[in-house]
C-alpha positions as CSV (number, residue, x, y, z in Angstrom):
1,M,-14.7,36.2,27.6
2,D,-16.9,33.7,28.7
3,S,-20.0,35.2,27.3
4,L,-18.1,35.0,23.5
5,E,-17.3,31.5,24.2
6,E,-20.9,30.4,25.0
7,M,-22.1,32.7,22.0
8,M,-19.7,30.7,19.7
9,N,-20.9,27.4,21.1
10,G,-24.0,28.5,20.9
11,T,-24.1,28.5,17.3
12,I,-22.1,25.3,16.6
13,H,-24.3,22.4,16.1
14,P,-23.4,19.5,18.9
15,A,-22.7,16.7,16.7
16,C,-19.9,19.0,15.1
17,L,-18.3,18.8,18.7
18,Q,-18.9,14.9,19.6
19,E,-17.2,11.9,18.9
20,P,-17.5,10.2,15.5
21,P,-21.2,8.3,15.2
22,L,-21.9,4.7,16.0
23,A,-23.1,2.6,13.1
24,I,-26.6,2.6,14.0
25,D,-26.3,6.2,13.9
26,V,-24.7,6.6,10.6
27,I,-27.5,4.0,8.9
28,K,-30.3,6.0,10.6
29,E,-29.3,9.2,8.8
30,L,-28.7,7.8,5.4
31,D,-31.1,9.1,2.7
32,M,-31.7,7.4,-0.6
33,F,-28.7,8.6,-2.2
34,G,-26.5,7.8,0.9
35,I,-28.4,4.1,0.7
36,C,-27.1,4.0,-3.0
37,L,-23.8,5.5,-2.3
38,Y,-22.7,2.7,0.4
39,S,-24.3,0.2,-1.1
40,I,-22.4,0.6,-4.5
41,L,-19.3,1.4,-2.3
42,T,-19.6,-2.0,-0.4
43,F,-20.5,-3.8,-3.5
44,M,-16.8,-2.4,-5.4
45,S,-15.5,-3.5,-1.8
46,C,-16.3,-7.2,-2.0
47,L,-15.5,-7.4,-5.7
48,S,-12.5,-6.3,-5.0
49,L,-11.9,-8.9,-2.4
50,L,-13.4,-11.7,-5.2
51,L,-11.0,-10.3,-8.0
52,Y,-8.1,-10.9,-5.7
53,L,-9.4,-14.5,-4.5
54,D,-9.2,-14.8,-8.4
55,I,-5.8,-13.5,-8.9
56,C,-4.9,-15.6,-6.0
57,V,-6.0,-19.1,-7.3
58,Y,-4.3,-18.1,-10.9
59,I,-0.8,-17.4,-9.3
60,Y,-1.1,-20.4,-6.8
61,R,-1.4,-22.6,-10.1
62,H,0.8,-20.8,-12.6
63,V,3.8,-19.4,-10.7
64,P,6.6,-21.7,-8.8
65,Y,7.4,-20.9,-5.2
66,P,8.8,-18.7,-3.7
67,K,7.9,-15.8,-6.0
68,K,4.0,-17.2,-6.5
69,T,3.7,-16.3,-2.3
70,I,5.1,-12.9,-2.9
71,I,2.9,-11.7,-5.8
72,I,-0.1,-12.8,-4.1
73,W,0.9,-10.9,-0.8
74,I,1.9,-7.8,-3.2
75,N,-1.6,-8.1,-5.0
76,G,-3.3,-8.1,-1.4
77,A,-2.6,-4.8,-0.9
78,A,-5.0,-2.4,-2.7
79,P,-7.9,-5.0,-1.4
80,C,-6.9,-5.2,1.7
81,I,-7.0,-1.6,1.9
82,A,-10.8,-1.3,0.4
83,I,-12.0,-4.0,2.6
84,M,-10.4,-2.3,5.9
85,S,-12.0,1.1,4.1
86,C,-15.2,-0.4,3.9
87,F,-15.6,-1.6,7.5
88,G,-14.3,2.7,8.5
89,M,-17.1,4.0,6.1
90,W,-19.7,2.1,8.2
91,I,-18.3,2.0,12.0
92,P,-16.8,5.4,11.9
93,R,-15.3,5.2,15.4
94,A,-13.0,2.0,13.9
95,V,-11.3,4.4,11.5
96,M,-8.3,4.4,13.7
97,F,-7.6,0.6,13.6
98,T,-8.6,-0.3,10.2
99,D,-6.4,2.5,8.7
100,M,-3.8,0.7,11.0
101,A,-4.5,-2.5,9.9
102,S,-4.2,-1.0,6.5
103,N,-0.8,0.3,7.1
104,C,0.5,-2.7,8.6
105,Y,-0.1,-4.9,5.9
106,F,1.3,-2.1,3.0
107,A,4.3,-2.3,5.6
108,V,4.9,-5.8,4.6
109,V,4.0,-5.0,1.0
110,V,6.9,-2.7,0.8
111,Y,9.1,-5.6,1.7
112,K,7.4,-8.1,-0.4
113,V,8.2,-5.7,-3.8
114,L,12.0,-6.0,-3.2
115,K,11.6,-9.7,-2.7
116,L,9.9,-9.9,-5.7
117,L,12.6,-7.6,-7.8
118,V,15.4,-9.9,-6.2
119,E,13.2,-13.4,-7.2
120,E,13.0,-12.1,-10.7
121,L,16.3,-12.0,-11.1
122,G,17.1,-15.3,-9.6
123,G,16.8,-15.3,-5.8
124,S,20.0,-13.6,-3.5
125,S,22.2,-16.2,-4.9
126,G,21.3,-15.0,-8.7
127,F,20.8,-11.4,-7.9
128,L,24.5,-11.8,-6.3
129,K,26.2,-13.6,-8.9
130,R,24.9,-11.2,-12.0
131,F,25.3,-7.7,-10.0
132,S,28.3,-8.4,-7.5
133,G,31.0,-5.6,-7.7
134,Q,28.6,-3.3,-10.3
135,P,28.1,-0.1,-9.0
136,F,24.3,0.9,-8.0
137,K,23.1,4.2,-8.3
138,I,21.7,5.3,-4.7
139,S,20.7,8.9,-5.4
140,T,16.9,7.8,-6.1
141,G,13.8,8.7,-4.3
142,P,12.5,9.1,-1.3
143,C,15.9,9.6,0.6
144,C,18.5,11.1,-1.7
145,C,16.6,12.1,-5.4
146,C,18.3,15.6,-4.8
147,C,21.5,14.3,-4.5
148,P,22.7,13.4,-8.2
149,C,26.5,13.4,-7.2
150,L,26.3,10.6,-4.6
151,P,28.8,8.0,-5.8
152,R,27.6,5.0,-7.1
153,V,28.1,1.9,-4.7
154,P,29.3,-1.6,-5.7
155,M,26.5,-4.4,-5.0
156,S,27.9,-6.8,-3.0
157,R,26.5,-9.3,-0.3
158,R,26.4,-7.1,2.5
159,M,24.8,-4.0,0.5
160,L,21.7,-6.8,-0.5
161,F,21.9,-7.9,3.3
162,L,21.3,-3.8,4.2
163,M,18.7,-3.4,1.3
164,K,16.8,-6.2,2.9
165,L,17.2,-4.6,6.2
166,G,16.1,-1.3,5.2
167,A,12.9,-2.8,4.1
168,L,12.0,-5.3,6.6
169,Q,12.7,-2.7,9.6
170,Y,9.3,-0.9,8.7
171,A,7.5,-4.3,8.3
172,I,8.2,-4.9,12.0
173,L,8.1,-1.5,13.5
174,K,4.9,-0.2,11.9
175,T,3.5,-3.6,13.3
176,V,5.1,-2.9,16.6
177,F,3.6,1.0,16.8
178,S,0.6,0.4,16.1
179,I,0.3,-2.0,18.7
180,V,1.6,0.3,21.1
181,S,-0.4,3.5,19.9
182,I,-3.4,1.1,20.4
183,I,-2.5,0.5,24.2
184,L,-1.8,4.3,24.7
185,W,-5.3,5.1,23.3
186,T,-6.7,3.2,25.4
187,N,-5.4,5.0,28.4
188,G,-6.1,8.2,26.9
189,N,-2.7,9.2,26.1
190,F,-3.0,8.9,22.1
191,D,-5.1,11.5,20.1
192,L,-4.3,12.0,16.4
193,T,-6.1,15.2,16.7
194,N,-3.7,16.3,19.6
195,L,-0.9,18.5,17.6
196,E,0.9,19.5,20.5
197,S,4.2,19.1,20.7
198,T,4.2,16.9,23.8
199,S,1.7,14.6,22.3
200,A,2.3,10.8,21.5
201,A,0.8,10.3,18.3
202,I,2.9,13.6,16.9
203,W,6.1,11.9,18.0
204,I,5.1,8.1,16.6
205,N,4.1,9.2,13.6
206,V,6.7,11.3,12.8
207,F,8.9,8.6,13.5
208,I,6.7,6.1,11.3
209,G,7.5,8.7,8.7
210,V,10.9,8.6,9.0
211,L,11.0,4.7,8.6
212,T,8.6,4.5,6.1
213,I,11.1,6.7,3.7
214,I,14.1,4.5,5.1
215,S,12.4,1.3,3.7
216,L,11.1,2.9,0.3
217,W,14.8,4.1,-0.7
218,P,16.1,0.5,-1.3
219,V,13.1,-0.5,-3.2
220,G,13.8,2.2,-5.5
221,I,17.5,1.6,-5.5
222,T,16.7,-2.0,-7.0
223,C,13.9,-0.9,-9.1
224,M,16.1,2.2,-10.6
225,N,19.5,-0.1,-11.6
226,T,17.4,-3.4,-12.7
227,K,14.3,-1.9,-14.6
228,G,16.1,-2.7,-17.9
229,L,16.5,-6.5,-17.3
230,L,12.8,-7.0,-15.8
231,Q,10.8,-5.5,-18.9
232,H,9.3,-8.5,-19.8
233,I,7.4,-9.0,-16.6
234,K,6.1,-5.2,-17.2
235,L,8.1,-4.0,-14.2
236,V,7.6,0.0,-14.8
237,P,3.3,-0.2,-14.7
238,K,3.6,-2.7,-11.8
239,Y,5.8,-0.5,-9.9
240,A,3.3,2.6,-10.8
241,M,0.8,0.7,-9.2
242,Y,2.6,-0.2,-5.9
243,Q,3.7,3.6,-5.8
244,L,-0.2,5.0,-6.5
245,V,-1.4,2.5,-3.5
246,L,1.8,4.2,-1.4
247,V,0.6,7.8,-2.1
248,L,-3.2,7.4,-1.8
249,S,-3.2,5.4,1.3
250,Q,-0.4,7.7,3.2
251,L,-0.2,10.8,1.4
252,Q,-4.1,11.3,0.1
253,S,-5.5,10.3,3.6
254,S,-2.8,12.9,5.6
255,I,-3.8,15.7,3.3
256,I,-7.8,15.0,4.1
257,N,-7.1,14.8,7.6
258,I,-5.1,18.1,7.8
259,L,-7.9,19.8,5.8
260,A,-10.7,18.5,8.6
261,M,-8.5,19.5,11.4
262,D,-8.2,23.0,9.9
263,G,-11.6,23.4,9.6
264,T,-12.0,23.4,5.5
265,I,-14.3,20.2,5.4
266,A,-17.0,21.2,6.6
267,C,-18.9,19.6,10.1
268,S,-21.9,17.8,8.7
269,P,-24.3,16.2,11.6
270,P,-24.2,13.4,12.6
271,F,-20.4,14.1,11.4
272,S,-18.3,16.5,12.7
273,S,-15.3,18.0,10.4
274,Q,-12.7,15.8,11.6
275,A,-15.0,12.4,11.0
276,R,-16.4,13.6,7.8
277,G,-13.1,13.7,6.6
278,S,-12.3,10.2,7.4
279,M,-15.6,9.2,5.9
280,L,-14.9,10.7,2.6
281,S,-11.1,9.6,2.6
282,Q,-12.6,6.1,3.2
283,Q,-15.1,6.5,0.3
284,L,-12.4,7.6,-2.0
285,M,-10.0,4.9,-0.9
286,I,-12.4,2.1,-1.7
287,M,-13.2,3.3,-5.1
288,E,-9.3,3.8,-5.6
289,M,-8.4,0.6,-4.6
290,F,-10.9,-1.1,-6.6
291,I,-9.5,0.5,-9.8
292,I,-6.3,-0.6,-8.8
293,T,-7.1,-4.3,-8.3
294,L,-8.5,-4.1,-11.6
295,V,-5.6,-2.8,-12.7
296,N,-3.3,-5.6,-11.2
297,R,-5.5,-8.5,-12.3
298,C,-4.7,-7.5,-16.0
299,L,-0.9,-7.0,-15.4
300,Y,0.0,-9.8,-13.9
301,R,-2.3,-12.5,-15.5
302,R,-1.2,-11.1,-18.9
303,T,2.3,-10.9,-17.6
304,Y,2.7,-14.9,-16.8
305,D,0.5,-16.1,-19.7
306,E,3.3,-14.1,-21.8
307,S,5.6,-16.0,-20.2
308,E,3.8,-19.3,-20.3
309,E,3.5,-18.7,-24.1
310,E,7.4,-17.8,-24.4
311,Q,8.1,-21.2,-22.9
312,D,6.0,-23.2,-24.8
313,N,7.3,-21.5,-27.8
314,T,11.0,-22.4,-26.4
315,H,9.8,-26.0,-25.5
316,N,8.3,-26.7,-29.0
317,G,11.1,-25.0,-30.8
318,S,13.6,-27.3,-29.1
319,L,11.7,-30.0,-30.1
320,N,11.3,-29.5,-33.5
321,F,14.9,-28.6,-34.1
322,N,15.7,-32.3,-32.1
323,L,13.6,-34.1,-34.6
324,N,15.0,-32.3,-37.4
325,S,18.2,-33.2,-36.2
326,E,17.1,-36.7,-35.8
327,Q,16.1,-37.0,-39.4
328,A,18.9,-35.4,-41.0
329,S,21.0,-38.1,-39.3
330,I,18.8,-40.8,-40.7
């Protein structure tokens, strides 16, 4: 048995059994294609940040408070993930920390999306004034999309509070569990590659997954029941971009990590299978988040350009009406 293990270990490159390489080792191993690829992806990450700063300036100047701070938070999801992925690409040993930072930011964005929907409908008071007593469909994803027989629940102040609490708990608890995970990692008790039932990483990740599903449910309920009233702000494409960030940052990364742990993604020195899977995930994320940043910039700038034009037209129309009334009276 020992000889068989020695033979098997003898056919495996030592780098495939080691930790992710240091940043300097990654740089030393880059060929011309690798240098071009890393340079282009780094440029895309920086450009995502610049585009985000541009939309921040525009939103800050043209959108009233508190809506502008919420929109700035939401638009920052894709650039934040792109920048963190860029750091993870250059420094493979920091991937766990960069992923945690991205996920903590996105946890806040989930709550901000719900806040934006409420603010677009007049804030909490305006929302309740418009929808109080009206039945809301709750058989939406990701919790109850398979339960169409669920009764509709009338909207009330308590219902709105519970929906906000459901989204806010993820923003708080995700950050708390990320800090706990880092503390356990320093003591050697948190290992993402350990799939045993006694592993702390397994239990923490499962619990965070449940919290994620719970937090997405109130956002889905609100969007499903109010999308007809928010067509003028292009709610559907904006919500689609938010959902796309969620799928790419959570589901795609999980699938790639599972394939890497299973050995489907081959080892490529100086990267082990898992380190190579993380590297591929970071590179894909940079390109995807760059595209989403471009789309979000077009969506949000165009939306508020059109709203300003509508306000100007309404204002001009009222002025013309007043002038005509004065002339008629004269």
